[in-house]
MDAnalysis code that builds the backbone (N, CA, C; Angstrom):
import MDAnalysis as mda
import numpy as np

u = mda.Universe.empty(300, n_residues=100, atom_resindex=np.repeat(np.arange(100), 3), trajectory=True)
u.add_TopologyAttr("name", ["N", "CA", "C"] * 100)
u.add_TopologyAttr("resid", np.arange(1, 101))
u.add_TopologyAttr("resname", ["MET", "LYS", "TYR", "PRO", "THR", "ASN", "SER", "GLU", "ILE", "GLN", "GLU", "ILE", "LEU", "ASN", "ALA", "VAL", "SER", "ASP", "ASP", "ASP", "PHE", "ILE", "ASP", "LEU", "LEU", "PRO", "GLN", "ASP", "ALA", "SER", "ASN", "VAL", "ASP", "LYS", "ILE", "LYS", "TYR", "GLN", "LEU", "CYS", "LYS", "LYS", "VAL", "VAL", "SER", "TYR", "ILE", "GLN", "LYS", "GLU", "LYS", "ILE", "THR", "GLN", "ALA", "GLU", "LEU", "SER", "ARG", "ARG", "LEU", "ASP", "VAL", "ASP", "ARG", "SER", "ARG", "ILE", "ASN", "TRP", "ILE", "VAL", "LYS", "TYR", "ARG", "ILE", "GLU", "HIS", "PHE", "THR", "ILE", "ASP", "TRP", "LEU", "TYR", "GLU", "HIS", "ILE", "GLU", "LYS", "LEU", "ASP", "PRO", "ASP", "VAL", "LYS", "LEU", "LYS", "VAL", "SER"])
u.atoms.positions = np.array([
    [7.694, -5.169, -29.916],
    [7.757, -5.007, -28.485],
    [8.908, -5.858, -27.948],
    [9.671, -5.279, -27.033],
    [10.807, -5.972, -26.452],
    [10.411, -6.557, -25.090],
    [10.649, -7.828, -24.918],
    [10.341, -8.496, -23.659],
    [11.539, -8.426, -22.726],
    [11.279, -8.440, -21.395],
    [12.410, -8.393, -20.459],
    [13.240, -9.673, -20.544],
    [14.503, -9.506, -20.249],
    [15.401, -10.664, -20.245],
    [15.167, -11.464, -18.965],
    [15.689, -12.671, -18.938],
    [15.565, -13.499, -17.742],
    [16.189, -12.825, -16.529],
    [17.314, -12.161, -16.722],
    [17.968, -11.492, -15.590],
    [17.140, -10.305, -15.098],
    [16.458, -9.604, -16.001],
    [15.582, -8.496, -15.590],
    [14.381, -9.025, -14.801],
    [13.837, -10.125, -15.262],
    [12.709, -10.737, -14.553],
    [13.144, -11.185, -13.166],
    [14.300, -11.807, -13.069],
    [14.807, -12.281, -11.785],
    [15.069, -11.115, -10.832],
    [15.570, -10.026, -11.370],
    [15.839, -8.834, -10.557],
    [14.539, -8.294, -9.957],
    [13.491, -8.267, -10.742],
    [12.193, -7.802, -10.262],
    [11.651, -8.756, -9.195],
    [11.739, -10.040, -9.452],
    [11.260, -11.024, -8.479],
    [12.024, -10.930, -7.161],
    [13.306, -10.666, -7.229],
    [14.110, -10.527, -6.015],
    [13.750, -9.270, -5.237],
    [13.284, -8.237, -5.928],
    [12.947, -6.976, -5.272],
    [11.615, -7.056, -4.533],
    [10.758, -7.954, -4.949],
    [9.443, -8.101, -4.331],
    [9.561, -9.108, -3.193],
    [9.035, -8.714, -2.031],
    [9.069, -9.627, -0.887],
    [7.656, -9.921, -0.427],
    [7.531, -10.867, 0.473],
    [6.215, -11.208, 1.028],
    [5.608, -10.030, 1.773],
    [6.428, -9.121, 2.265],
    [5.928, -7.958, 2.997],
    [5.211, -6.965, 2.106],
    [5.299, -7.137, 0.793],
    [4.668, -6.210, -0.134],
    [3.201, -6.542, -0.406],
    [2.705, -7.600, 0.191],
    [1.349, -8.048, -0.110],
    [0.450, -7.957, 1.104],
    [-0.835, -7.817, 0.846],
    [-1.844, -7.770, 1.898],
    [-2.241, -9.196, 2.249],
    [-2.335, -9.460, 3.546],
    [-2.803, -10.770, 3.982],
    [-4.320, -10.842, 3.868],
    [-4.800, -11.891, 3.264],
    [-6.232, -12.122, 3.173],
    [-6.652, -13.016, 4.321],
    [-7.848, -12.830, 4.774],
    [-8.369, -13.617, 5.879],
    [-8.825, -14.975, 5.356],
    [-8.289, -16.056, 5.917],
    [-8.716, -17.375, 5.449],
    [-10.169, -17.656, 5.831],
    [-10.815, -18.514, 5.091],
    [-12.221, -18.835, 5.358],
    [-12.424, -19.445, 6.738],
    [-11.433, -20.164, 7.230],
    [-11.572, -20.811, 8.531],
    [-10.971, -19.974, 9.666],
    [-10.894, -18.661, 9.477],
    [-10.312, -17.779, 10.493],
    [-11.154, -17.804, 11.769],
    [-10.472, -17.628, 12.879],
    [-11.162, -17.584, 14.169],
    [-11.957, -16.282, 14.284],
    [-12.884, -16.253, 15.218],
    [-13.671, -15.036, 15.439],
    [-12.789, -13.881, 15.879],
    [-11.778, -14.165, 16.668],
    [-10.840, -13.125, 17.096],
    [-10.133, -12.532, 15.887],
    [-9.660, -13.371, 14.985],
    [-8.988, -12.877, 13.790],
    [-9.942, -12.086, 12.903],
    [-11.184, -12.498, 12.838],
    [-12.172, -11.754, 12.044],
    [-12.387, -10.353, 12.608],
    [-12.432, -10.246, 13.924],
    [-12.599, -8.934, 14.561],
    [-11.373, -8.065, 14.295],
    [-10.183, -8.624, 14.466],
    [-8.963, -7.858, 14.223],
    [-8.903, -7.400, 12.769],
    [-9.311, -8.253, 11.854],
    [-9.325, -7.911, 10.433],
    [-10.260, -6.724, 10.185],
    [-11.442, -6.771, 10.788],
    [-12.407, -5.676, 10.616],
    [-11.881, -4.372, 11.218],
    [-11.164, -4.473, 12.320],
    [-10.583, -3.278, 12.927],
    [-9.492, -2.685, 12.033],
    [-8.686, -3.536, 11.433],
    [-7.687, -3.051, 10.472],
    [-8.380, -2.375, 9.298],
    [-9.443, -2.973, 8.853],
    [-10.209, -2.422, 7.731],
    [-10.728, -1.018, 8.078],
    [-11.121, -0.834, 9.317],
    [-11.603, 0.470, 9.772],
    [-10.488, 1.515, 9.662],
    [-9.273, 1.132, 10.011],
    [-8.132, 2.044, 9.917],
    [-7.839, 2.375, 8.454],
    [-7.866, 1.376, 7.610],
    [-7.619, 1.605, 6.177],
    [-8.681, 2.549, 5.620],
    [-9.925, 2.363, 5.996],
    [-11.012, 3.248, 5.556],
    [-10.768, 4.677, 6.026],
    [-10.295, 4.812, 7.257],
    [-9.996, 6.139, 7.806],
    [-8.916, 6.830, 6.973],
    [-7.859, 6.113, 6.645],
    [-6.771, 6.676, 5.843],
    [-7.306, 7.157, 4.493],
    [-8.158, 6.353, 3.881],
    [-8.712, 6.714, 2.578],
    [-9.668, 7.898, 2.686],
    [-10.523, 7.875, 3.697],
    [-11.512, 8.938, 3.869],
    [-10.837, 10.278, 4.157],
    [-9.830, 10.250, 5.020],
    [-9.135, 11.474, 5.406],
    [-8.058, 11.895, 4.397],
    [-7.773, 10.990, 3.451],
    [-6.748, 11.243, 2.431],
    [-5.411, 11.617, 3.074],
    [-4.993, 10.759, 4.022],
    [-3.720, 10.970, 4.706],
    [-2.782, 9.808, 4.401],
    [-1.525, 10.020, 4.675],
    [-0.540, 8.964, 4.475],
    [-0.421, 8.114, 5.741],
    [0.235, 6.993, 5.587],
    [0.504, 6.156, 6.748],
    [1.380, 6.914, 7.737],
    [2.316, 7.704, 7.233],
    [3.191, 8.476, 8.107],
    [2.393, 9.489, 8.925],
    [1.421, 10.132, 8.295],
    [0.579, 11.091, 9.010],
    [-0.245, 10.382, 10.084],
    [-0.799, 9.240, 9.756],
    [-1.569, 8.488, 10.755],
    [-0.666, 8.060, 11.906],
    [0.533, 7.682, 11.586],
    [1.512, 7.308, 12.610],
    [1.728, 8.460, 13.593],
    [1.836, 9.672, 13.068],
    [2.012, 10.849, 13.929],
    [0.762, 11.115, 14.754],
    [-0.406, 11.000, 14.129],
    [-1.661, 11.262, 14.851],
    [-1.863, 10.294, 16.012],
    [-1.486, 9.054, 15.803],
    [-1.696, 8.036, 16.839],
    [-0.477, 7.844, 17.743],
    [0.625, 8.487, 17.402],
    [1.882, 8.303, 18.126],
    [2.252, 6.820, 18.176],
    [2.239, 6.218, 16.979],
    [2.539, 4.799, 16.800],
    [3.633, 4.684, 15.745],
    [4.517, 3.754, 15.923],
    [5.593, 3.526, 14.958],
    [5.001, 3.279, 13.566],
    [5.653, 3.826, 12.551],
    [5.157, 3.681, 11.171],
    [5.060, 2.224, 10.734],
    [5.946, 1.385, 11.225],
    [5.891, -0.026, 10.834],
    [4.603, -0.679, 11.323],
    [4.120, -0.262, 12.482],
    [2.865, -0.821, 12.999],
    [1.690, -0.397, 12.121],
    [1.709, 0.844, 11.660],
    [0.653, 1.306, 10.746],
    [0.716, 0.513, 9.454],
    [1.918, 0.262, 8.965],
    [2.072, -0.523, 7.744],
    [1.523, -1.936, 7.939],
    [1.748, -2.516, 9.086],
    [1.197, -3.849, 9.376],
    [-0.330, -3.808, 9.381],
    [-0.895, -2.749, 9.927],
    [-2.364, -2.622, 9.936],
    [-2.880, -2.553, 8.511],
    [-2.266, -1.712, 7.701],
    [-2.703, -1.517, 6.315],
    [-2.581, -2.809, 5.509],
    [-1.610, -3.638, 5.865],
    [-1.424, -4.915, 5.177],
    [-2.137, -6.063, 5.893],
    [-2.963, -5.717, 6.874],
    [-3.777, -6.698, 7.601],
    [-2.922, -7.796, 8.241],
    [-1.818, -7.420, 8.815],
    [-0.953, -8.363, 9.530],
    [-1.493, -8.516, 10.949],
    [-2.649, -9.127, 11.062],
    [-3.394, -9.176, 12.321],
    [-2.672, -9.931, 13.426],
    [-1.726, -10.772, 13.069],
    [-1.011, -11.549, 14.087],
    [-0.156, -10.659, 14.987],
    [0.079, -9.417, 14.587],
    [0.901, -8.487, 15.366],
    [0.098, -7.700, 16.396],
    [-1.221, -7.892, 16.435],
    [-2.071, -7.035, 17.255],
    [-3.046, -7.829, 18.110],
    [-3.494, -7.148, 19.152],
    [-4.611, -7.664, 19.941],
    [-5.829, -6.799, 19.614],
    [-6.988, -7.314, 19.907],
    [-8.215, -6.555, 19.662],
    [-8.193, -5.264, 20.464],
    [-7.811, -5.338, 21.732],
    [-7.852, -4.140, 22.564],
    [-6.870, -3.067, 22.086],
    [-5.696, -3.463, 21.592],
    [-4.733, -2.477, 21.087],
    [-5.312, -1.768, 19.866],
    [-5.852, -2.534, 18.934],
    [-6.438, -1.934, 17.731],
    [-7.602, -1.018, 18.086],
    [-8.480, -1.506, 18.947],
    [-9.668, -0.727, 19.313],
    [-9.279, 0.574, 20.022],
    [-8.324, 0.491, 20.905],
    [-7.856, 1.681, 21.630],
    [-7.382, 2.769, 20.663],
    [-6.665, 2.359, 19.621],
    [-6.155, 3.339, 18.669],
    [-7.236, 3.837, 17.714],
    [-8.178, 3.008, 17.385],
    [-9.299, 3.455, 16.551],
    [-10.147, 4.463, 17.319],
    [-10.293, 4.253, 18.609],
    [-11.038, 5.215, 19.438],
    [-10.400, 6.599, 19.406],
    [-9.080, 6.667, 19.282],
    [-8.401, 7.958, 19.180],
    [-8.802, 8.683, 17.896],
    [-9.084, 7.913, 16.849],
    [-9.482, 8.496, 15.566],
    [-10.962, 8.849, 15.552],
    [-11.749, 8.039, 16.212],
    [-13.202, 8.225, 16.233],
    [-13.722, 7.836, 17.613],
    [-13.831, 8.823, 18.522],
    [-14.274, 8.527, 19.888],
    [-15.671, 7.905, 19.978],
    [-16.465, 8.048, 18.914],
    [-17.833, 7.502, 18.923],
    [-17.906, 6.080, 18.384],
    [-16.769, 5.485, 18.021],
    [-16.767, 4.142, 17.448],
    [-17.280, 3.150, 18.481],
    [-18.046, 2.184, 18.031],
    [-18.575, 1.127, 18.898],
    [-18.197, -0.224, 18.332],
    [-17.808, -1.116, 19.197],
    [-17.470, -2.475, 18.807],
    [-18.688, -3.343, 19.058],
    [-19.190, -3.956, 17.979],
    [-20.350, -4.840, 18.086],
    [-19.920, -6.261, 17.812],
    [-20.433, -7.151, 18.602],
    [-20.187, -8.566, 18.375],
    [-21.535, -9.202, 18.104],
    [-21.610, -9.901, 16.976],
    [-22.902, -10.531, 16.643],
    [-22.712, -11.984, 16.331],
])
């Protein structure tokens, strides 16, 4: 078996950026961040259930594709609860937000 050279490894590392990873919710996250995270999760579930692409969801919601990508990667710092909820309501008018 042939192993990659140092230059090949470096090339791969340079191609990968922080934007390629999903943000995980820290244990000490605020309640607001927890709600936003759950709302993003709802969108990701919708994409999987409907078997659609991010581009298709972008068209359905009339939202820039980069914003959908941020949702899928749980970049919650880019959103407010009301913005996320408003767009989820477009996908599922019967959705209810519960706070417990």
